[in-house]
C-alpha positions as CSV (number, residue, x, y, z in Angstrom):
1,M,-26.2,-29.7,-26.7
2,D,-26.7,-30.0,-23.1
3,R,-27.7,-26.2,-21.2
4,V,-25.5,-25.4,-18.4
5,N,-27.8,-22.7,-16.8
6,A,-30.0,-24.5,-14.5
7,S,-27.9,-23.5,-11.6
8,T,-25.1,-21.7,-10.3
9,P,-22.2,-23.9,-9.4
10,A,-21.2,-23.9,-5.7
11,A,-18.1,-21.6,-5.0
12,P,-15.4,-24.0,-3.8
13,S,-14.3,-22.9,-0.4
14,D,-10.6,-22.5,-1.4
15,D,-11.6,-19.7,-3.7
16,P,-12.2,-16.3,-2.0
17,A,-13.2,-14.6,-5.2
18,R,-15.8,-17.0,-5.8
19,A,-17.0,-17.6,-2.5
20,A,-17.5,-13.9,-2.1
21,F,-19.5,-13.3,-5.3
22,A,-21.9,-16.6,-4.1
23,A,-22.4,-14.5,-1.3
24,L,-23.6,-12.1,-3.1
25,R,-26.3,-13.5,-4.9
26,T,-28.0,-14.7,-1.8
27,P,-31.2,-12.9,-0.9
28,E,-29.2,-11.0,1.8
29,G,-26.3,-10.4,-0.5
30,E,-29.1,-9.0,-3.0
31,Q,-30.6,-7.0,-0.6
32,L,-27.6,-5.5,0.6
33,L,-26.5,-4.6,-3.0
34,A,-29.7,-2.8,-3.6
35,G,-29.4,-0.9,-1.1
36,L,-25.8,0.3,-2.4
37,R,-27.0,1.7,-5.3
38,D,-26.6,5.1,-4.6
39,H,-23.8,4.9,-2.2
40,D,-21.0,7.4,-2.2
41,P,-17.4,6.0,-1.8
42,A,-16.4,9.2,-0.1
43,D,-18.7,7.8,2.6
44,E,-17.1,4.0,2.1
45,L,-15.1,3.9,5.7
46,A,-18.5,5.1,7.6
47,T,-21.1,2.8,5.5
48,A,-18.8,-0.4,6.1
49,T,-18.7,0.3,9.7
50,R,-22.5,0.8,9.7
51,L,-23.2,-2.4,7.7
52,R,-20.6,-4.8,9.4
53,R,-23.1,-4.4,12.3
54,T,-25.7,-6.5,11.0
55,H,-23.7,-8.2,7.8
56,P,-20.7,-10.4,7.9
57,A,-17.6,-8.2,7.5
58,E,-16.8,-10.6,4.0
59,L,-20.3,-9.8,2.9
60,V,-20.1,-6.1,3.4
61,S,-16.7,-6.0,1.5
62,A,-17.9,-8.1,-1.4
63,A,-20.8,-5.7,-1.8
64,L,-19.2,-2.5,-1.5
65,G,-16.7,-3.5,-4.1
66,Q,-19.5,-4.8,-6.2
67,A,-21.3,-1.7,-5.9
68,R,-18.2,0.4,-7.1
69,L,-18.1,-1.8,-10.0
70,R,-21.6,-1.2,-11.0
71,Q,-21.3,2.5,-10.6
72,R,-17.8,2.3,-13.3
73,A,-20.2,0.4,-15.5
74,V,-22.7,3.0,-16.2
75,A,-20.7,4.4,-18.6
76,K,-20.7,1.5,-20.7
77,F,-24.2,-0.1,-19.8
78,G,-26.4,2.3,-18.8
79,A,-27.7,2.7,-15.3
80,E,-30.8,0.4,-15.9
81,D,-28.7,-2.7,-16.8
82,A,-25.4,-1.9,-15.0
83,Y,-27.8,-1.8,-11.4
84,R,-28.7,-5.3,-12.1
85,M,-25.6,-6.8,-13.6
86,Y,-22.5,-8.6,-12.1
87,F,-18.8,-7.1,-12.8
88,T,-15.0,-8.1,-12.3
89,P,-12.4,-5.3,-12.3
90,N,-11.0,-7.1,-15.5
91,G,-14.5,-7.4,-16.5
92,V,-15.8,-3.5,-16.5
93,E,-12.6,-2.7,-18.0
94,Q,-12.6,-5.2,-21.2
95,A,-16.1,-5.3,-21.6
96,T,-17.9,-4.1,-25.0
97,R,-19.9,-1.0,-24.2
98,T,-23.8,-1.6,-25.1
99,S,-23.9,0.7,-28.3
100,V,-20.9,-0.8,-29.7
101,A,-22.2,-4.5,-28.8
102,A,-25.7,-3.2,-30.1
103,H,-24.1,-2.6,-33.3
104,R,-22.3,-5.6,-33.6
105,A,-24.9,-7.8,-32.9
106,A,-27.3,-5.9,-35.8
107,R,-24.9,-6.6,-38.4
108,F,-25.0,-10.4,-37.5
109,A,-28.9,-10.4,-37.0
110,G,-29.1,-8.5,-40.4
111,L,-27.4,-11.5,-42.0
112,G,-29.8,-13.8,-40.7
113,V,-27.4,-14.9,-37.9
114,R,-29.2,-17.1,-35.2
115,S,-26.9,-18.7,-33.4
116,V,-23.3,-17.5,-32.4
117,A,-20.0,-19.0,-30.3
118,D,-19.2,-16.1,-28.3
119,L,-15.4,-17.0,-27.6
120,C,-13.8,-15.1,-24.5
121,C,-16.9,-13.8,-23.4
122,G,-15.8,-11.9,-20.4
123,I,-18.8,-10.9,-18.1
124,G,-20.9,-11.4,-20.9
125,G,-21.7,-7.9,-22.7
126,D,-21.6,-9.2,-26.7
127,A,-24.1,-12.2,-25.7
128,I,-26.3,-10.1,-24.3
129,A,-26.5,-7.4,-27.2
130,L,-26.7,-10.5,-29.5
131,A,-29.5,-12.2,-27.2
132,R,-31.3,-9.3,-27.2
133,A,-31.1,-9.5,-31.0
134,G,-32.9,-12.3,-31.0
135,I,-29.6,-14.8,-31.5
136,S,-29.1,-18.0,-29.7
137,V,-25.5,-17.6,-27.9
138,L,-23.3,-20.1,-26.5
139,A,-20.6,-17.6,-24.2
140,V,-17.5,-19.5,-23.3
141,D,-14.9,-18.2,-20.7
142,R,-11.9,-20.2,-19.1
143,D,-12.1,-18.7,-16.0
144,P,-14.6,-20.1,-13.3
145,L,-15.5,-16.9,-12.0
146,T,-15.8,-14.7,-15.3
147,A,-18.1,-17.6,-16.6
148,E,-20.2,-17.4,-13.0
149,V,-20.6,-13.7,-13.8
150,A,-21.8,-13.9,-17.3
151,R,-24.2,-16.4,-16.3
152,A,-25.8,-14.4,-13.6
153,N,-26.0,-11.2,-16.0
154,A,-27.9,-13.5,-18.3
155,E,-30.3,-14.2,-15.7
156,A,-30.5,-10.7,-14.3
157,L,-31.2,-9.3,-17.7
158,G,-34.0,-12.0,-18.6
159,L,-31.8,-13.7,-21.1
160,A,-30.9,-16.8,-19.8
161,G,-33.2,-18.8,-22.0
162,L,-31.0,-17.6,-25.0
163,V,-27.5,-17.8,-23.5
164,E,-25.7,-20.8,-22.4
165,V,-22.7,-20.1,-20.1
166,R,-19.7,-23.1,-20.4
167,C,-16.4,-22.9,-18.5
168,A,-14.0,-24.3,-20.8
169,D,-11.0,-23.5,-22.9
170,V,-12.2,-21.7,-25.8
171,T,-9.8,-23.6,-28.2
172,E,-11.1,-27.0,-27.3
173,I,-15.2,-25.5,-28.4
174,D,-16.5,-26.9,-31.2
175,T,-18.1,-24.0,-33.0
176,A,-19.6,-26.1,-36.0
177,P,-23.3,-26.1,-35.0
178,Y,-23.4,-22.4,-35.0
179,D,-24.3,-19.7,-37.7
180,A,-21.4,-17.5,-36.8
181,V,-18.3,-17.4,-34.5
182,F,-17.4,-14.2,-32.5
183,V,-14.0,-13.8,-30.5
184,D,-12.3,-11.2,-28.0
185,P,-9.3,-12.4,-27.2
186,A,-7.7,-10.5,-23.7
187,R,-5.5,-7.8,-24.8
188,R,-4.1,-7.5,-21.3
189,G,-1.6,-9.1,-19.2
190,G,0.1,-8.8,-16.0
191,R,2.1,-5.6,-17.1
192,G,-1.4,-3.7,-19.1
193,R,-2.0,-3.6,-22.8
194,I,-0.8,-6.1,-25.1
195,F,-0.3,-4.6,-28.6
196,D,1.5,-7.4,-30.2
197,P,-1.7,-9.6,-32.1
198,E,0.1,-12.4,-31.5
199,A,0.2,-12.1,-27.4
200,Y,-3.5,-12.1,-27.2
201,S,-5.2,-14.7,-25.7
202,P,-5.8,-16.6,-27.6
203,P,-3.5,-15.3,-30.3
204,L,-4.7,-13.2,-33.1
205,S,-3.7,-15.9,-35.7
206,W,-5.7,-18.9,-33.8
207,A,-8.5,-16.4,-34.0
208,T,-8.2,-15.5,-37.5
209,A,-8.2,-19.7,-38.2
210,A,-11.0,-20.1,-35.9
211,A,-12.8,-17.0,-38.3
212,L,-12.4,-18.7,-41.2
213,K,-13.4,-22.0,-40.5
214,A,-16.9,-20.3,-39.6
215,P,-19.8,-19.2,-42.2
216,R,-19.3,-16.0,-40.7
217,A,-17.5,-14.6,-37.9
218,A,-16.0,-11.3,-36.0
219,L,-13.3,-10.4,-34.0
220,K,-12.3,-7.9,-31.8
221,I,-9.1,-6.3,-31.7
222,A,-7.7,-3.5,-30.6
223,P,-8.1,0.0,-32.8
224,G,-4.3,0.5,-33.0
225,I,-3.6,-2.8,-34.7
226,P,-1.5,-2.5,-37.8
227,H,-3.2,-2.6,-40.8
228,E,-0.4,-5.3,-42.3
229,A,-1.8,-7.3,-39.7
230,I,-5.1,-7.5,-41.1
231,G,-5.3,-10.5,-43.3
232,P,-6.9,-10.1,-47.2
233,E,-9.7,-12.3,-46.0
234,A,-11.1,-9.7,-43.6
235,E,-13.3,-6.7,-43.9
236,A,-11.9,-4.3,-41.4
237,E,-14.4,-2.0,-39.3
238,W,-13.4,0.6,-36.9
239,I,-16.2,2.0,-34.5
240,S,-16.2,5.0,-32.8
241,D,-18.9,6.6,-30.1
242,G,-19.6,9.9,-29.3
243,G,-16.3,10.7,-31.4
244,D,-14.2,8.1,-29.3
245,V,-12.7,5.3,-31.1
246,K,-13.4,2.1,-29.4
247,E,-12.4,-0.5,-31.1
248,A,-11.8,-2.3,-34.4
249,V,-13.7,-5.2,-35.8
250,L,-12.6,-7.8,-38.5
251,W,-15.6,-9.5,-40.3
252,Y,-14.9,-12.7,-42.2
253,G,-17.8,-14.6,-44.6
254,E,-20.7,-14.3,-46.7
255,G,-22.1,-10.5,-46.5
256,F,-18.8,-8.4,-45.7
257,A,-16.4,-7.2,-47.9
258,P,-12.9,-9.2,-48.0
259,G,-10.0,-6.4,-47.9
260,A,-12.8,-3.1,-47.5
261,F,-11.8,-0.7,-44.7
262,R,-14.9,1.1,-42.8
263,A,-15.5,3.1,-40.2
264,T,-18.9,3.4,-38.0
265,L,-19.7,6.3,-36.3
266,L,-22.1,5.8,-33.4
267,P,-24.9,6.8,-32.4
268,S,-25.7,8.1,-35.8
269,G,-24.5,4.9,-37.6
270,A,-23.0,6.7,-40.6
271,T,-20.6,4.4,-42.3
272,L,-17.7,5.1,-44.5
273,T,-16.1,2.4,-46.6
274,A,-13.8,2.2,-49.4
275,P,-12.9,-1.3,-51.2
276,A,-9.2,-0.5,-51.3
277,P,-6.9,2.4,-50.2
278,L,-7.0,5.2,-51.9
279,P,-4.0,7.3,-53.6
280,A,-2.3,9.6,-51.2
281,P,-4.3,13.0,-51.1
282,P,-2.5,15.7,-52.2
283,V,-1.3,18.3,-49.7
284,G,-1.5,22.2,-50.0
285,P,-2.0,25.7,-48.2
286,V,-4.4,26.3,-45.7
287,G,-7.6,27.2,-46.6
288,R,-10.5,29.3,-45.0
289,Y,-12.0,25.9,-44.2
290,L,-10.4,23.2,-41.7
291,Y,-11.7,19.7,-41.1
292,E,-10.8,17.3,-38.5
293,P,-12.1,13.5,-39.6
294,D,-13.5,11.2,-36.8
295,G,-10.5,9.1,-35.1
296,A,-12.8,6.0,-36.7
297,V,-12.2,7.4,-40.4
298,I,-8.5,8.0,-39.5
299,R,-7.7,4.6,-38.1
300,A,-9.3,3.3,-41.4
301,H,-7.1,5.5,-43.6
302,L,-10.1,6.5,-45.1
303,V,-8.9,10.3,-44.6
304,A,-8.1,10.1,-48.5
305,D,-11.8,9.7,-49.0
306,I,-12.7,12.9,-47.1
307,V,-10.4,15.0,-49.0
308,E,-11.7,13.6,-52.7
309,Q,-15.3,14.2,-51.1
310,C,-14.7,17.7,-50.1
311,G,-12.3,18.9,-53.0
312,G,-9.8,19.7,-50.4
313,R,-6.3,18.9,-49.5
314,L,-4.2,17.9,-46.5
315,V,-2.1,20.4,-44.6
316,D,1.0,18.4,-44.3
317,E,1.8,14.6,-46.0
318,T,1.9,13.1,-42.3
319,I,-1.2,15.2,-40.2
320,A,-4.9,14.1,-40.8
321,Y,-6.2,17.6,-41.0
322,V,-8.4,18.5,-44.3
323,T,-8.6,21.8,-45.6
324,S,-10.6,23.1,-48.6
325,D,-11.7,27.0,-49.8
326,E,-15.6,26.0,-49.9
327,P,-17.4,24.8,-46.8
328,Y,-17.9,21.0,-46.5
329,S,-20.2,19.2,-44.2
330,S,-20.2,15.6,-43.4
331,P,-21.0,13.5,-40.2
332,Y,-17.6,12.4,-40.5
333,V,-15.5,15.7,-40.2
334,S,-16.0,18.5,-37.4
335,G,-15.7,21.4,-39.2
336,Y,-13.5,24.8,-38.5
337,E,-13.4,28.6,-40.6
338,I,-9.8,29.5,-40.1
339,T,-9.4,33.2,-39.1
340,D,-5.4,33.4,-38.5
341,Q,-2.3,31.5,-39.4
342,L,0.7,31.9,-37.5
343,P,4.4,30.2,-37.3
344,F,4.2,28.7,-33.6
345,N,5.1,31.5,-31.6
346,M,3.8,31.8,-27.9
347,K,3.9,35.4,-27.5
348,K,2.0,36.0,-30.8
349,L,-0.6,33.9,-29.9
350,K,-0.9,35.5,-26.5
351,A,-1.2,39.1,-27.9
352,L,-3.3,37.8,-30.6
353,L,-6.0,36.3,-28.0
354,R,-5.5,39.2,-25.7
355,R,-6.8,41.5,-28.9
356,R,-9.5,39.4,-29.6
357,E,-10.3,39.1,-26.0
358,V,-10.2,35.6,-25.8
359,G,-11.5,34.0,-22.4
360,V,-12.1,30.0,-23.4
361,L,-9.5,28.8,-25.5
362,T,-10.1,25.0,-27.2
363,V,-6.9,23.7,-28.0
364,K,-6.4,20.8,-30.4
365,K,-2.9,18.8,-31.5
366,R,-1.7,16.9,-33.9
367,G,2.3,16.7,-34.9
368,S,2.8,18.7,-31.9
369,A,4.1,17.8,-28.6
370,V,2.9,20.9,-26.8
371,E,0.5,19.7,-24.1
372,P,-3.1,21.5,-24.2
373,E,-3.1,22.7,-20.6
374,E,0.4,24.3,-20.5
375,L,-0.5,26.4,-23.3
376,R,-3.8,27.6,-21.7
377,R,-1.8,28.6,-18.8
378,R,0.5,30.5,-20.6
379,M,-2.1,32.6,-22.6
380,K,-3.3,33.8,-19.1
381,L,-7.0,34.2,-20.7
382,A,-9.4,37.0,-19.9
383,G,-12.4,37.9,-21.8
384,P,-15.9,37.0,-23.4
385,N,-14.7,35.5,-26.5
386,A,-14.0,31.3,-27.5
387,V,-11.5,30.2,-30.5
388,T,-10.1,27.5,-31.3
389,V,-6.2,26.8,-31.7
390,F,-4.8,23.9,-33.9
391,L,-1.3,23.2,-32.9
392,T,0.4,21.1,-36.0
393,R,2.5,21.3,-39.1
394,V,2.2,22.8,-42.1
395,A,4.2,21.5,-44.7
396,G,6.4,20.4,-42.2
397,A,6.4,23.6,-40.6
398,P,5.0,23.8,-37.1
399,T,1.9,26.0,-37.0
400,M,-1.0,27.6,-34.9
401,L,-4.0,27.9,-36.9
402,V,-6.5,29.8,-35.0
403,G,-10.5,29.7,-35.8
404,H,-14.0,28.6,-34.4
405,P,-16.4,25.5,-35.3
406,L,-18.7,25.9,-38.2
407,G,-22.3,25.7,-37.5
């Protein structure tokens, strides 16, 4: 197989975006970018005016745009990597954050995978994580600029020896020589997010077929995918990072559990899994304690597992709040001690908060149309104390639960 990383292709003169990117990779462009690391976007006009005295206007515009993208990318890649890498607007938006990509790469590496065909590689976030796990990667994207950016990123991070980048249609790639396949279909179009898996590019059906041909495979999908769209051959994993659900992955092949649902919490790596959906959990009155499951647990439909573990019940059959009469500790939930239960009534809540001298109010809601900011505004808070209010339904009735976090 021929390597394609030996040199960066010259940008065609009729492609302004590629020409601008090529200019950024010249010594002048790299020096200009390095000087913009701590650039304040609020001063962009003055900065542009100053830099255009000594640099071409087109290069200054490209450098300022790239500096903005690098600053945005810090949240996903960390400062050390982000300020060495290159990005496109779509690439920053769609790239996997480093923690999630590293988790996925570790699962592959733990099963002995040594080569992966990364299809729809984007700017190379997953390819980088795989290479850092010691895995050889073929990274494929059909967009010429995106492929060039992915190649530049592998070089910038010292991973060019493990990452081969190819600009091609992923449907034409022979994945037979590789231990595993990873597919990250585009889930955004001209009108924003795409919710129909068959409208992904490539469609989920094609990605699934490609996965089933490989010894092992992973498909990155939107966390809101309907469970009925997941075939029985896949192990489905929902991943949250810092409490926010980031993505779902469908795993195929040896070493995975077809039909199982899994919730993984980062950065701890705690994983909750069930081989099959549990029966519907019981519903009952609010006890002394309330538990809010992590979003990955909810997406994976594993709330029933939490109910079983804590010996509790749901407060409503349609709401993912779990309650119990005894305290329960788990990495998969946030726990609260409930002090008050009120029917939904703003005046009664305001009076209660005034009596308790509450000045700091955390509002959580599930099954309520009330906006937290609106509720806080209407409470006119004052005082040294803090509470958490849950706007929800209990046995179908709009309810306010007041309490404070455990621990």
